[in-house]
A tleap script that builds the chain and sets N, CA, C and O, in Angstrom:
source leaprc.protein.ff14SB
mol = sequence {
  NMET ILE ARG ALA GLN SER LEU LEU GLU ALA
  GLU HIE LEU VAL ASP GLN PRO PHE TRP VAL
  ALA GLY VAL SER MET TYR TRP GLY GLU GLY
  SER LYS ALA THR ARG GLN LEU SER MET ALA
  ASN ALA ASP PRO ALA ALA LEU ARG MET PHE
  LYS ASN TRP SER SER LYS TYR LEU PRO PRO
  ASN ASP GLY TRP ARG ALA ARG LEU ASN LEU
  HIE ALA GLN ASN ASP GLU PRO ALA ALA ARG
  GLU TRP TRP SER GLY GLN VAL ASP ILE GLU
  LEU ASP ASP PHE THR LYS THR TYR ILE LYS
  PRO ASP GLY THR GLY HIE ARG LYS ASN HIE
  LEU ARG TYR GLY VAL CYS THR LEU ILE LYS
  ARG ARG SER THR ASP ALA TYR VAL ILE ALA
  MET ALA TRP ILE GLU PHE LEU GLN ARG HIE
  TYR GLY CASN
}
set mol.1.N position { 0.456 -1.490 -0.066 }
set mol.1.CA position { 0.229 0.047 0.267 }
set mol.1.C position { 1.065 1.386 0.286 }
set mol.1.O position { 0.722 2.500 -0.109 }
set mol.2.N position { 1.814 1.129 0.643 }
set mol.2.CA position { 2.519 2.437 0.678 }
set mol.2.C position { 3.431 2.506 -0.246 }
set mol.2.O position { 3.698 3.597 -0.748 }
set mol.3.N position { 3.989 1.501 -0.585 }
set mol.3.CA position { 4.902 1.570 -2.059 }
set mol.3.C position { 3.936 2.062 -2.859 }
set mol.3.O position { 3.982 3.259 -3.143 }
set mol.4.N position { 2.973 1.307 -3.328 }
set mol.4.CA position { 2.099 1.728 -4.853 }
set mol.4.C position { 1.503 3.379 -4.134 }
set mol.4.O position { 1.438 4.245 -5.007 }
set mol.5.N position { 1.179 3.756 -3.024 }
set mol.5.CA position { 1.004 4.988 -2.642 }
set mol.5.C position { 1.906 6.153 -3.433 }
set mol.5.O position { 1.517 7.084 -4.138 }
set mol.6.N position { 3.083 5.801 -3.099 }
set mol.6.CA position { 4.356 6.589 -2.778 }
set mol.6.C position { 4.512 6.488 -5.119 }
set mol.6.O position { 4.744 7.427 -5.881 }
set mol.7.N position { 4.303 5.255 -5.412 }
set mol.7.CA position { 4.849 5.582 -6.697 }
set mol.7.C position { 3.769 6.597 -7.593 }
set mol.7.O position { 4.190 7.174 -8.595 }
set mol.8.N position { 2.136 6.779 -7.070 }
set mol.8.CA position { 1.813 7.699 -7.591 }
set mol.8.C position { 2.091 8.595 -7.123 }
set mol.8.O position { 1.659 9.505 -7.830 }
set mol.9.N position { 2.809 9.146 -5.931 }
set mol.9.CA position { 2.823 10.645 -5.763 }
set mol.9.C position { 4.102 11.214 -6.272 }
set mol.9.O position { 4.223 12.420 -6.487 }
set mol.10.N position { 5.165 10.251 -6.486 }
set mol.10.CA position { 6.512 10.632 -7.254 }
set mol.10.C position { 5.764 11.162 -8.580 }
set mol.10.O position { 5.868 12.388 -8.579 }
set mol.11.N position { 4.923 10.639 -9.912 }
set mol.11.CA position { 4.181 11.382 -10.541 }
set mol.11.C position { 3.933 13.060 -10.373 }
set mol.11.O position { 4.142 13.961 -11.185 }
set mol.12.N position { 3.482 13.101 -9.195 }
set mol.12.CA position { 3.461 14.443 -9.112 }
set mol.12.C position { 4.768 15.500 -8.515 }
set mol.12.O position { 4.807 16.725 -8.411 }
set mol.13.N position { 5.879 14.334 -8.156 }
set mol.13.CA position { 6.968 15.463 -7.566 }
set mol.13.C position { 7.866 15.623 -8.484 }
set mol.13.O position { 8.885 16.310 -8.406 }
set mol.14.N position { 7.440 14.891 -9.499 }
set mol.14.CA position { 8.924 14.115 -10.589 }
set mol.14.C position { 9.855 15.917 -11.410 }
set mol.14.O position { 10.886 16.033 -12.071 }
set mol.15.N position { 8.845 16.968 -10.915 }
set mol.15.CA position { 8.817 17.975 -11.420 }
set mol.15.C position { 9.862 19.663 -10.430 }
set mol.15.O position { 10.194 20.826 -10.658 }
set mol.16.N position { 9.933 18.647 -9.385 }
set mol.16.CA position { 10.633 19.569 -8.538 }
set mol.16.C position { 12.541 18.899 -8.156 }
set mol.16.O position { 13.030 17.845 -7.750 }
set mol.17.N position { 12.905 19.854 -8.460 }
set mol.17.CA position { 14.489 19.627 -8.773 }
set mol.17.C position { 14.908 19.035 -7.045 }
set mol.17.O position { 15.645 18.049 -7.024 }
set mol.18.N position { 14.640 19.378 -6.220 }
set mol.18.CA position { 15.044 19.124 -4.643 }
set mol.18.C position { 14.737 17.970 -4.650 }
set mol.18.O position { 15.677 17.193 -4.482 }
set mol.19.N position { 13.255 17.322 -4.852 }
set mol.19.CA position { 12.877 16.175 -4.943 }
set mol.19.C position { 13.801 14.822 -5.631 }
set mol.19.O position { 14.010 13.689 -5.196 }
set mol.20.N position { 14.250 15.553 -6.960 }
set mol.20.CA position { 14.548 14.521 -7.303 }
set mol.20.C position { 16.080 14.045 -7.269 }
set mol.20.O position { 16.630 12.976 -7.538 }
set mol.21.N position { 16.627 15.559 -6.732 }
set mol.21.CA position { 18.286 15.580 -6.532 }
set mol.21.C position { 17.904 14.506 -5.096 }
set mol.21.O position { 18.428 13.399 -5.219 }
set mol.22.N position { 17.454 14.608 -4.380 }
set mol.22.CA position { 17.182 13.907 -2.876 }
set mol.22.C position { 16.980 12.788 -3.094 }
set mol.22.O position { 17.558 12.100 -2.253 }
set mol.23.N position { 16.179 11.926 -4.158 }
set mol.23.CA position { 15.934 10.763 -4.090 }
set mol.23.C position { 17.070 10.073 -4.959 }
set mol.23.O position { 17.077 8.843 -5.018 }
set mol.24.N position { 18.499 11.172 -5.965 }
set mol.24.CA position { 19.219 10.301 -6.359 }
set mol.24.C position { 20.064 10.426 -5.464 }
set mol.24.O position { 20.825 9.460 -5.516 }
set mol.25.N position { 20.302 11.044 -4.749 }
set mol.25.CA position { 21.522 11.227 -3.342 }
set mol.25.C position { 20.963 9.772 -2.902 }
set mol.25.O position { 21.548 8.765 -3.301 }
set mol.26.N position { 19.961 9.691 -2.176 }
set mol.26.CA position { 19.914 8.582 -1.587 }
set mol.26.C position { 19.961 7.404 -2.612 }
set mol.26.O position { 20.544 6.453 -2.091 }
set mol.27.N position { 19.626 7.180 -3.657 }
set mol.27.CA position { 19.726 6.478 -4.771 }
set mol.27.C position { 21.170 5.866 -4.797 }
set mol.27.O position { 21.244 4.637 -4.779 }
set mol.28.N position { 22.265 6.568 -4.836 }
set mol.28.CA position { 23.534 6.392 -4.854 }
set mol.28.C position { 24.152 6.352 -3.663 }
set mol.28.O position { 25.215 5.731 -3.695 }
set mol.29.N position { 23.833 6.827 -2.568 }
set mol.29.CA position { 24.526 7.142 -1.657 }
set mol.29.C position { 24.068 6.625 -0.346 }
set mol.29.O position { 24.649 6.372 0.709 }
set mol.30.N position { 22.494 6.530 -0.866 }
set mol.30.CA position { 21.649 5.861 0.839 }
set mol.30.C position { 22.085 4.456 1.093 }
set mol.30.O position { 22.838 3.846 0.334 }
set mol.31.N position { 21.433 3.825 2.516 }
set mol.31.CA position { 22.080 2.673 2.464 }
set mol.31.C position { 20.388 1.614 2.313 }
set mol.31.O position { 19.252 1.840 2.729 }
set mol.32.N position { 20.802 0.818 1.766 }
set mol.32.CA position { 19.591 -0.221 1.141 }
set mol.32.C position { 19.736 -1.741 1.928 }
set mol.32.O position { 19.094 -2.765 1.695 }
set mol.33.N position { 20.816 -1.512 2.945 }
set mol.33.CA position { 20.969 -3.090 3.031 }
set mol.33.C position { 20.037 -3.398 4.695 }
set mol.33.O position { 20.278 -4.355 5.430 }
set mol.34.N position { 19.336 -2.678 4.877 }
set mol.34.CA position { 18.246 -1.910 6.196 }
set mol.34.C position { 17.536 -2.013 5.803 }
set mol.34.O position { 17.631 -2.239 4.597 }
set mol.35.N position { 16.154 -1.951 6.412 }
set mol.35.CA position { 14.623 -1.053 6.205 }
set mol.35.C position { 15.060 0.086 7.260 }
set mol.35.O position { 14.677 0.050 8.429 }
set mol.36.N position { 15.623 0.771 6.915 }
set mol.36.CA position { 15.722 2.057 7.881 }
set mol.36.C position { 16.612 3.406 6.852 }
set mol.36.O position { 17.711 3.338 6.302 }
set mol.37.N position { 15.722 4.429 6.893 }
set mol.37.CA position { 16.517 5.243 6.072 }
set mol.37.C position { 17.743 5.774 6.622 }
set mol.37.O position { 17.479 6.367 7.668 }
set mol.38.N position { 19.392 5.816 6.256 }
set mol.38.CA position { 20.614 6.199 6.224 }
set mol.38.C position { 21.413 6.386 5.391 }
set mol.38.O position { 21.441 5.644 4.409 }
set mol.39.N position { 22.233 7.353 5.523 }
set mol.39.CA position { 23.388 7.724 4.515 }
set mol.39.C position { 24.290 7.929 5.364 }
set mol.39.O position { 24.164 8.304 6.529 }
set mol.40.N position { 25.504 7.606 4.607 }
set mol.40.CA position { 26.842 7.813 5.367 }
set mol.40.C position { 27.449 8.794 3.818 }
set mol.40.O position { 27.215 8.720 2.612 }
set mol.41.N position { 28.341 9.700 4.731 }
set mol.41.CA position { 28.953 10.236 3.867 }
set mol.41.C position { 30.648 10.872 4.736 }
set mol.41.O position { 30.926 10.693 5.922 }
set mol.42.N position { 31.518 11.601 3.700 }
set mol.42.CA position { 32.182 12.635 4.575 }
set mol.42.C position { 31.816 13.905 4.286 }
set mol.42.O position { 32.533 14.850 4.615 }
set mol.43.N position { 30.851 14.040 3.747 }
set mol.43.CA position { 30.696 15.265 3.394 }
set mol.43.C position { 29.812 16.139 4.236 }
set mol.43.O position { 28.759 16.234 3.606 }
set mol.44.N position { 29.758 16.572 4.940 }
set mol.44.CA position { 28.654 17.423 6.027 }
set mol.44.C position { 27.763 18.432 4.949 }
set mol.44.O position { 26.883 19.133 5.448 }
set mol.45.N position { 27.881 18.463 4.215 }
set mol.45.CA position { 26.976 19.243 3.514 }
set mol.45.C position { 25.867 18.438 2.783 }
set mol.45.O position { 24.709 18.852 2.835 }
set mol.46.N position { 26.173 17.310 2.109 }
set mol.46.CA position { 25.484 16.243 1.310 }
set mol.46.C position { 24.468 15.672 2.543 }
set mol.46.O position { 23.246 15.593 2.419 }
set mol.47.N position { 25.364 15.222 3.977 }
set mol.47.CA position { 24.321 14.877 5.181 }
set mol.47.C position { 23.044 16.011 5.074 }
set mol.47.O position { 21.922 15.733 4.652 }
set mol.48.N position { 23.437 17.209 5.506 }
set mol.48.CA position { 22.465 18.317 6.007 }
set mol.48.C position { 21.563 18.283 4.950 }
set mol.48.O position { 20.403 18.620 5.183 }
set mol.49.N position { 21.998 17.816 3.438 }
set mol.49.CA position { 20.771 18.294 2.555 }
set mol.49.C position { 19.777 16.653 2.299 }
set mol.49.O position { 18.775 16.583 1.587 }
set mol.50.N position { 20.396 15.460 3.093 }
set mol.50.CA position { 19.783 14.369 2.951 }
set mol.50.C position { 18.644 14.734 4.147 }
set mol.50.O position { 17.437 14.619 3.930 }
set mol.51.N position { 19.150 15.153 5.332 }
set mol.51.CA position { 18.473 15.564 6.382 }
set mol.51.C position { 17.192 16.573 6.059 }
set mol.51.O position { 16.122 16.401 6.643 }
set mol.52.N position { 17.364 17.574 5.144 }
set mol.52.CA position { 16.094 18.698 4.732 }
set mol.52.C position { 15.561 18.144 3.981 }
set mol.52.O position { 14.342 18.314 4.001 }
set mol.53.N position { 16.130 17.174 2.892 }
set mol.53.CA position { 15.547 16.513 1.724 }
set mol.53.C position { 14.397 15.454 2.655 }
set mol.53.O position { 13.177 15.602 2.581 }
set mol.54.N position { 15.056 14.422 3.490 }
set mol.54.CA position { 13.776 13.777 4.280 }
set mol.54.C position { 12.804 14.507 4.990 }
set mol.54.O position { 11.651 14.075 5.019 }
set mol.55.N position { 13.160 15.747 5.675 }
set mol.55.CA position { 12.048 16.494 6.303 }
set mol.55.C position { 11.235 16.940 5.539 }
set mol.55.O position { 10.081 17.144 5.918 }
set mol.56.N position { 11.605 17.179 4.383 }
set mol.56.CA position { 10.613 18.151 3.569 }
set mol.56.C position { 9.276 17.011 2.918 }
set mol.56.O position { 8.049 16.920 2.877 }
set mol.57.N position { 10.412 16.355 2.523 }
set mol.57.CA position { 9.108 14.992 1.710 }
set mol.57.C position { 8.857 13.387 2.450 }
set mol.57.O position { 8.196 12.504 1.903 }
set mol.58.N position { 9.370 13.278 3.467 }
set mol.58.CA position { 9.088 12.199 4.076 }
set mol.58.C position { 8.501 12.321 5.410 }
set mol.58.O position { 8.788 13.275 6.133 }
set mol.59.N position { 7.709 11.420 5.759 }
set mol.59.CA position { 6.675 11.233 7.237 }
set mol.59.C position { 8.112 11.899 8.409 }
set mol.59.O position { 9.316 11.956 8.160 }
set mol.60.N position { 7.646 12.158 9.197 }
set mol.60.CA position { 8.103 13.276 10.400 }
set mol.60.C position { 8.526 11.630 11.209 }
set mol.60.O position { 8.000 10.519 11.138 }
set mol.61.N position { 9.536 12.086 11.842 }
set mol.61.CA position { 10.318 11.025 12.718 }
set mol.61.C position { 10.549 11.311 13.823 }
set mol.61.O position { 10.265 12.412 14.295 }
set mol.62.N position { 11.225 10.189 14.590 }
set mol.62.CA position { 11.110 10.815 15.925 }
set mol.62.C position { 12.731 11.316 16.195 }
set mol.62.O position { 13.094 11.175 17.363 }
set mol.63.N position { 13.847 11.940 15.152 }
set mol.63.CA position { 15.268 12.721 15.387 }
set mol.63.C position { 15.791 11.419 14.415 }
set mol.63.O position { 15.268 10.557 13.709 }
set mol.64.N position { 17.385 11.898 14.902 }
set mol.64.CA position { 18.195 10.907 13.816 }
set mol.64.C position { 19.252 10.760 15.148 }
set mol.64.O position { 19.294 11.233 16.284 }
set mol.65.N position { 19.910 10.016 14.502 }
set mol.65.CA position { 21.069 8.762 15.739 }
set mol.65.C position { 22.490 9.250 14.185 }
set mol.65.O position { 22.303 9.532 13.001 }
set mol.66.N position { 23.593 9.151 14.900 }
set mol.66.CA position { 24.427 9.185 14.212 }
set mol.66.C position { 25.121 8.235 14.250 }
set mol.66.O position { 24.631 7.605 15.187 }
set mol.67.N position { 26.348 7.388 13.701 }
set mol.67.CA position { 27.307 6.752 13.764 }
set mol.67.C position { 28.714 7.080 13.105 }
set mol.67.O position { 28.572 6.993 11.885 }
set mol.68.N position { 29.592 7.311 13.328 }
set mol.68.CA position { 31.384 7.182 12.941 }
set mol.68.C position { 32.132 6.130 12.492 }
set mol.68.O position { 32.540 5.154 13.121 }
set mol.69.N position { 32.264 6.404 11.414 }
set mol.69.CA position { 33.951 5.489 10.966 }
set mol.69.C position { 34.953 6.231 11.112 }
set mol.69.O position { 35.004 7.316 10.533 }
set mol.70.N position { 35.833 5.844 11.823 }
set mol.70.CA position { 36.842 6.552 11.962 }
set mol.70.C position { 38.232 5.678 11.973 }
set mol.70.O position { 38.051 4.617 12.569 }
set mol.71.N position { 39.651 5.842 11.447 }
set mol.71.CA position { 40.720 5.560 11.835 }
set mol.71.C position { 41.259 5.331 13.315 }
set mol.71.O position { 41.079 6.204 14.164 }
set mol.72.N position { 41.850 4.275 13.581 }
set mol.72.CA position { 42.551 4.407 14.812 }
set mol.72.C position { 43.134 5.357 15.798 }
set mol.72.O position { 43.167 5.338 17.028 }
set mol.73.N position { 43.900 6.782 14.288 }
set mol.73.CA position { 44.643 7.402 14.684 }
set mol.73.C position { 43.937 8.882 14.912 }
set mol.73.O position { 44.555 9.915 15.171 }
set mol.74.N position { 42.388 8.742 14.744 }
set mol.74.CA position { 41.495 10.209 14.264 }
set mol.74.C position { 41.022 10.199 16.177 }
set mol.74.O position { 40.873 9.242 16.937 }
set mol.75.N position { 40.899 11.728 16.427 }
set mol.75.CA position { 40.608 11.601 17.714 }
set mol.75.C position { 38.876 11.854 17.476 }
set mol.75.O position { 38.252 12.706 16.844 }
set mol.76.N position { 38.449 10.659 18.317 }
set mol.76.CA position { 37.209 10.789 18.554 }
set mol.76.C position { 36.416 11.591 19.172 }
set mol.76.O position { 35.249 11.488 18.796 }
set mol.77.N position { 36.619 12.407 20.036 }
set mol.77.CA position { 35.719 13.039 21.020 }
set mol.77.C position { 35.746 14.778 20.214 }
set mol.77.O position { 34.943 15.702 20.336 }
set mol.78.N position { 36.649 14.705 19.637 }
set mol.78.CA position { 36.988 15.841 18.677 }
set mol.78.C position { 35.811 15.422 17.378 }
set mol.78.O position { 34.789 16.076 17.171 }
set mol.79.N position { 36.100 14.571 16.831 }
set mol.79.CA position { 35.374 14.292 15.232 }
set mol.79.C position { 33.713 13.685 15.861 }
set mol.79.O position { 33.002 13.211 14.974 }
set mol.80.N position { 33.335 13.687 16.767 }
set mol.80.CA position { 32.094 13.578 17.611 }
set mol.80.C position { 31.285 15.235 17.435 }
set mol.80.O position { 30.361 15.612 16.715 }
set mol.81.N position { 32.083 15.896 18.394 }
set mol.81.CA position { 31.884 17.382 18.119 }
set mol.81.C position { 31.416 18.015 17.316 }
set mol.81.O position { 30.329 18.542 17.079 }
set mol.82.N position { 33.243 17.839 16.491 }
set mol.82.CA position { 32.600 18.373 15.012 }
set mol.82.C position { 31.236 18.120 14.143 }
set mol.82.O position { 30.491 18.985 13.683 }
set mol.83.N position { 31.109 16.644 14.038 }
set mol.83.CA position { 29.967 16.455 13.210 }
set mol.83.C position { 28.632 16.957 14.071 }
set mol.83.O position { 27.653 17.609 13.708 }
set mol.84.N position { 28.977 16.410 15.308 }
set mol.84.CA position { 27.708 17.330 15.722 }
set mol.84.C position { 26.808 18.579 15.527 }
set mol.84.O position { 25.590 18.757 15.540 }
set mol.85.N position { 28.370 19.724 15.256 }
set mol.85.CA position { 27.439 20.843 14.837 }
set mol.85.C position { 27.505 20.887 13.248 }
set mol.85.O position { 26.790 21.733 12.711 }
set mol.86.N position { 28.215 20.141 12.509 }
set mol.86.CA position { 27.720 20.324 11.602 }
set mol.86.C position { 26.587 19.872 10.459 }
set mol.86.O position { 26.282 20.363 9.372 }
set mol.87.N position { 26.037 18.546 11.310 }
set mol.87.CA position { 25.033 18.226 11.110 }
set mol.87.C position { 23.842 18.219 11.952 }
set mol.87.O position { 23.018 17.354 11.655 }
set mol.88.N position { 23.575 18.941 12.882 }
set mol.88.CA position { 22.928 19.468 13.946 }
set mol.88.C position { 22.353 17.936 14.909 }
set mol.88.O position { 21.157 17.754 15.139 }
set mol.89.N position { 23.079 17.292 15.214 }
set mol.89.CA position { 22.787 15.982 15.941 }
set mol.89.C position { 23.453 16.258 17.716 }
set mol.89.O position { 24.551 16.723 18.022 }
set mol.90.N position { 22.522 15.859 18.486 }
set mol.90.CA position { 22.947 16.316 20.025 }
set mol.90.C position { 24.271 14.872 20.063 }
set mol.90.O position { 24.639 14.193 19.105 }
set mol.91.N position { 24.648 14.801 21.253 }
set mol.91.CA position { 26.557 14.031 20.985 }
set mol.91.C position { 25.650 12.982 21.824 }
set mol.91.O position { 26.179 11.871 21.794 }
set mol.92.N position { 24.202 13.007 22.711 }
set mol.92.CA position { 23.776 11.613 23.107 }
set mol.92.C position { 23.205 11.014 22.168 }
set mol.92.O position { 22.724 9.921 22.465 }
set mol.93.N position { 23.067 11.441 20.886 }
set mol.93.CA position { 22.379 10.971 19.934 }
set mol.93.C position { 23.122 10.119 18.789 }
set mol.93.O position { 22.539 9.480 17.913 }
set mol.94.N position { 24.753 10.243 18.983 }
set mol.94.CA position { 25.882 9.346 18.631 }
set mol.94.C position { 25.675 7.973 19.063 }
set mol.94.O position { 25.397 7.864 20.258 }
set mol.95.N position { 25.746 6.838 18.352 }
set mol.95.CA position { 25.767 5.556 18.443 }
set mol.95.C position { 27.048 4.830 18.642 }
set mol.95.O position { 27.920 5.529 18.125 }
set mol.96.N position { 27.521 3.852 19.105 }
set mol.96.CA position { 29.097 3.391 19.043 }
set mol.96.C position { 29.912 3.863 17.638 }
set mol.96.O position { 29.366 3.925 16.536 }
set mol.97.N position { 31.255 4.166 17.890 }
set mol.97.CA position { 31.627 4.196 16.874 }
set mol.97.C position { 32.538 3.263 16.491 }
set mol.97.O position { 33.164 2.585 17.305 }
set mol.98.N position { 32.672 3.166 15.165 }
set mol.98.CA position { 33.579 2.457 14.586 }
set mol.98.C position { 34.864 2.769 14.143 }
set mol.98.O position { 35.014 3.693 13.344 }
set mol.99.N position { 36.017 1.979 14.646 }
set mol.99.CA position { 37.204 2.406 14.601 }
set mol.99.C position { 37.962 1.436 13.997 }
set mol.99.O position { 38.348 0.418 14.571 }
set mol.100.N position { 38.283 1.843 12.367 }
set mol.100.CA position { 39.125 0.762 11.816 }
set mol.100.C position { 40.605 0.723 12.120 }
set mol.100.O position { 41.319 1.724 12.071 }
set mol.101.N position { 41.010 -0.442 12.424 }
set mol.101.CA position { 42.292 -0.580 12.971 }
set mol.101.C position { 43.098 -0.516 12.079 }
set mol.101.O position { 42.736 -0.920 10.974 }
set mol.102.N position { 44.666 0.091 12.272 }
set mol.102.CA position { 45.699 0.703 11.312 }
set mol.102.C position { 46.336 -0.928 10.758 }
set mol.102.O position { 46.208 -2.008 11.335 }
set mol.103.N position { 46.928 -0.674 9.660 }
set mol.103.CA position { 47.405 -1.952 9.147 }
set mol.103.C position { 46.885 -2.399 7.955 }
set mol.103.O position { 47.680 -2.998 7.231 }
set mol.104.N position { 45.892 -2.281 7.610 }
set mol.104.CA position { 45.314 -2.742 6.174 }
set mol.104.C position { 46.114 -2.073 5.265 }
set mol.104.O position { 46.253 -2.722 4.228 }
set mol.105.N position { 46.837 -0.737 5.281 }
set mol.105.CA position { 47.889 0.076 4.086 }
set mol.105.C position { 46.736 0.192 3.051 }
set mol.105.O position { 47.385 0.728 2.152 }
set mol.106.N position { 46.138 0.133 2.809 }
set mol.106.CA position { 45.088 0.456 1.459 }
set mol.106.C position { 44.868 1.730 1.129 }
set mol.106.O position { 44.806 2.192 -0.010 }
set mol.107.N position { 44.693 2.574 2.665 }
set mol.107.CA position { 44.559 4.038 2.814 }
set mol.107.C position { 45.365 4.998 3.273 }
set mol.107.O position { 45.682 4.757 4.438 }
set mol.108.N position { 45.849 6.021 2.842 }
set mol.108.CA position { 47.021 6.734 2.868 }
set mol.108.C position { 46.541 7.792 3.514 }
set mol.108.O position { 47.225 8.226 4.440 }
set mol.109.N position { 45.463 8.354 3.238 }
set mol.109.CA position { 44.711 9.592 3.544 }
set mol.109.C position { 43.778 9.925 4.441 }
set mol.109.O position { 42.696 10.355 4.042 }
set mol.110.N position { 44.033 9.788 5.737 }
set mol.110.CA position { 42.858 9.980 6.486 }
set mol.110.C position { 41.961 10.815 6.576 }
set mol.110.O position { 42.308 11.968 6.833 }
set mol.111.N position { 40.592 10.533 6.405 }
set mol.111.CA position { 39.872 11.710 6.487 }
set mol.111.C position { 39.800 12.284 8.158 }
set mol.111.O position { 39.561 11.432 9.014 }
set mol.112.N position { 39.996 13.637 8.566 }
set mol.112.CA position { 40.261 14.230 9.970 }
set mol.112.C position { 39.058 13.725 10.494 }
set mol.112.O position { 39.192 12.965 11.453 }
set mol.113.N position { 38.128 13.913 10.178 }
set mol.113.CA position { 36.864 13.509 11.253 }
set mol.113.C position { 36.069 12.320 10.851 }
set mol.113.O position { 34.950 11.958 11.214 }
set mol.114.N position { 37.081 11.696 9.847 }
set mol.114.CA position { 35.877 9.910 9.323 }
set mol.114.C position { 34.862 10.408 8.480 }
set mol.114.O position { 34.831 11.451 7.827 }
set mol.115.N position { 33.868 9.318 8.618 }
set mol.115.CA position { 32.742 9.331 8.073 }
set mol.115.C position { 31.571 9.336 8.837 }
set mol.115.O position { 31.497 8.309 9.511 }
set mol.116.N position { 30.721 10.022 8.975 }
set mol.116.CA position { 29.031 10.300 9.362 }
set mol.116.C position { 28.038 9.171 8.676 }
set mol.116.O position { 27.812 9.133 7.466 }
set mol.117.N position { 27.459 8.222 9.686 }
set mol.117.CA position { 26.277 8.007 9.170 }
set mol.117.C position { 24.971 8.533 9.794 }
set mol.117.O position { 24.669 8.163 10.929 }
set mol.118.N position { 24.080 9.488 9.015 }
set mol.118.CA position { 22.627 9.739 9.730 }
set mol.118.C position { 21.971 8.335 9.584 }
set mol.118.O position { 22.133 7.495 8.699 }
set mol.119.N position { 21.157 8.310 10.736 }
set mol.119.CA position { 20.068 7.298 10.830 }
set mol.119.C position { 18.624 8.304 11.214 }
set mol.119.O position { 18.426 9.257 11.968 }
set mol.120.N position { 17.832 7.558 10.307 }
set mol.120.CA position { 16.798 8.139 10.682 }
set mol.120.C position { 15.325 7.448 11.695 }
set mol.120.O position { 14.494 6.637 11.286 }
set mol.121.N position { 15.380 7.978 12.828 }
set mol.121.CA position { 14.978 6.871 13.886 }
set mol.121.C position { 13.385 6.532 13.293 }
set mol.121.O position { 12.882 7.298 12.471 }
set mol.122.N position { 12.611 5.259 13.809 }
set mol.122.CA position { 11.411 4.804 13.088 }
set mol.122.C position { 11.156 5.148 11.827 }
set mol.122.O position { 10.324 6.017 11.566 }
set mol.123.N position { 12.049 4.311 10.621 }
set mol.123.CA position { 12.199 4.928 9.582 }
set mol.123.C position { 11.569 3.874 8.310 }
set mol.123.O position { 11.410 4.146 7.120 }
set mol.124.N position { 11.320 2.746 8.955 }
set mol.124.CA position { 10.957 2.165 7.808 }
set mol.124.C position { 9.881 2.354 6.667 }
set mol.124.O position { 9.981 1.910 5.523 }
set mol.125.N position { 8.782 3.129 7.207 }
set mol.125.CA position { 7.478 3.979 6.347 }
set mol.125.C position { 8.676 4.681 5.521 }
set mol.125.O position { 8.898 4.125 4.446 }
set mol.126.N position { 9.270 5.496 5.738 }
set mol.126.CA position { 10.361 6.663 4.838 }
set mol.126.C position { 10.841 5.554 4.076 }
set mol.126.O position { 10.622 5.397 2.875 }
set mol.127.N position { 11.697 4.563 5.026 }
set mol.127.CA position { 12.694 3.885 3.656 }
set mol.127.C position { 11.459 3.141 2.150 }
set mol.127.O position { 11.668 3.253 0.942 }
set mol.128.N position { 10.372 2.506 2.765 }
set mol.128.CA position { 10.021 1.882 1.524 }
set mol.128.C position { 9.472 2.910 0.370 }
set mol.128.O position { 9.521 2.718 -0.845 }
set mol.129.N position { 8.786 4.375 1.251 }
set mol.129.CA position { 8.613 5.232 0.240 }
set mol.129.C position { 9.521 5.769 -0.850 }
set mol.129.O position { 9.191 6.073 -1.996 }
set mol.130.N position { 11.121 5.854 -0.106 }
set mol.130.CA position { 12.373 6.104 -0.634 }
set mol.130.C position { 12.779 5.209 -1.921 }
set mol.130.O position { 13.123 5.559 -3.050 }
set mol.131.N position { 12.604 3.860 -1.315 }
set mol.131.CA position { 12.905 2.899 -2.304 }
set mol.131.C position { 11.996 2.614 -3.458 }
set mol.131.O position { 12.360 2.089 -4.511 }
set mol.132.N position { 10.540 3.085 -3.111 }
set mol.132.CA position { 9.697 2.797 -4.171 }
set mol.132.C position { 9.942 4.636 -5.243 }
set mol.132.O position { 9.581 4.612 -6.419 }
set mol.133.N position { 10.390 5.666 -4.806 }
set mol.133.CA position { 10.831 6.506 -5.392 }
set mol.133.C position { 12.029 6.317 -6.549 }
set mol.133.O position { 11.957 6.355 -7.777 }
set mol.134.N position { 12.811 6.164 -5.923 }
set mol.134.CA position { 14.176 5.210 -6.619 }
set mol.134.C position { 13.495 4.629 -7.660 }
set mol.134.O position { 13.708 5.043 -8.800 }
set mol.135.N position { 12.694 3.723 -7.460 }
set mol.135.CA position { 11.903 2.641 -8.424 }
set mol.135.C position { 11.309 3.502 -9.549 }
set mol.135.O position { 11.411 3.234 -10.746 }
set mol.136.N position { 10.669 4.581 -9.023 }
set mol.136.CA position { 9.968 5.433 -9.811 }
set mol.136.C position { 11.463 6.017 -10.999 }
set mol.136.O position { 11.570 5.652 -12.170 }
set mol.137.N position { 12.355 6.882 -10.333 }
set mol.137.CA position { 13.301 7.629 -11.104 }
set mol.137.C position { 13.867 6.525 -12.155 }
set mol.137.O position { 13.929 6.904 -13.324 }
set mol.138.N position { 14.279 5.225 -11.869 }
set mol.138.CA position { 14.628 3.944 -12.575 }
set mol.138.C position { 13.904 3.924 -14.026 }
set mol.138.O position { 14.351 3.999 -15.171 }
set mol.139.N position { 12.200 3.749 -13.332 }
set mol.139.CA position { 11.889 3.659 -14.787 }
set mol.139.C position { 11.577 5.354 -15.708 }
set mol.139.O position { 11.644 5.495 -16.929 }
set mol.140.N position { 11.290 6.303 -14.830 }
set mol.140.CA position { 11.241 7.480 -15.537 }
set mol.140.C position { 12.643 7.929 -16.456 }
set mol.140.O position { 12.607 8.259 -17.641 }
set mol.141.N position { 13.466 7.879 -15.883 }
set mol.141.CA position { 14.855 8.222 -16.387 }
set mol.141.C position { 15.956 7.146 -16.875 }
set mol.141.O position { 17.042 7.352 -17.416 }
set mol.142.N position { 15.304 5.880 -16.498 }
set mol.142.CA position { 16.248 4.800 -16.727 }
set mol.142.C position { 16.224 4.089 -17.832 }
set mol.142.O position { 17.192 3.399 -18.152 }
set mol.143.N position { 15.075 4.161 -18.590 }
set mol.143.CA position { 15.030 3.506 -20.018 }
set mol.143.C position { 15.240 4.202 -21.064 }
set mol.143.O position { 15.201 3.674 -22.175 }
savepdb mol mol.pdb
quit
């Protein structure tokens, strides 16, 4: 029901550039492995856009959580503080940070503040809607 309704709604939204940009960004960068709306990125502007797009087009939620992926030599408290300010997430809303151990050798230029994943709380419906919208764009532009 949600999927079918979202596909119909997409026909009226496709003329809105911000909607298309947000769906396209989620299609490329958003998580599709779990049934929750989330996106990881090292660019705070991309994550702010994701939050703004979600707030404008998707059902309201119970807030956001954030998770960081850092390298062992990153300063975790500084990274949390920086991301908190960049994406407007309270420090208490950060989950456990993933620290990648040294020694894999494949990456030499570590990101100072790592990568942040924003997770929309209680977002199963939002995820289903976003996936339907991706399907719509695949049909609309992909053929």
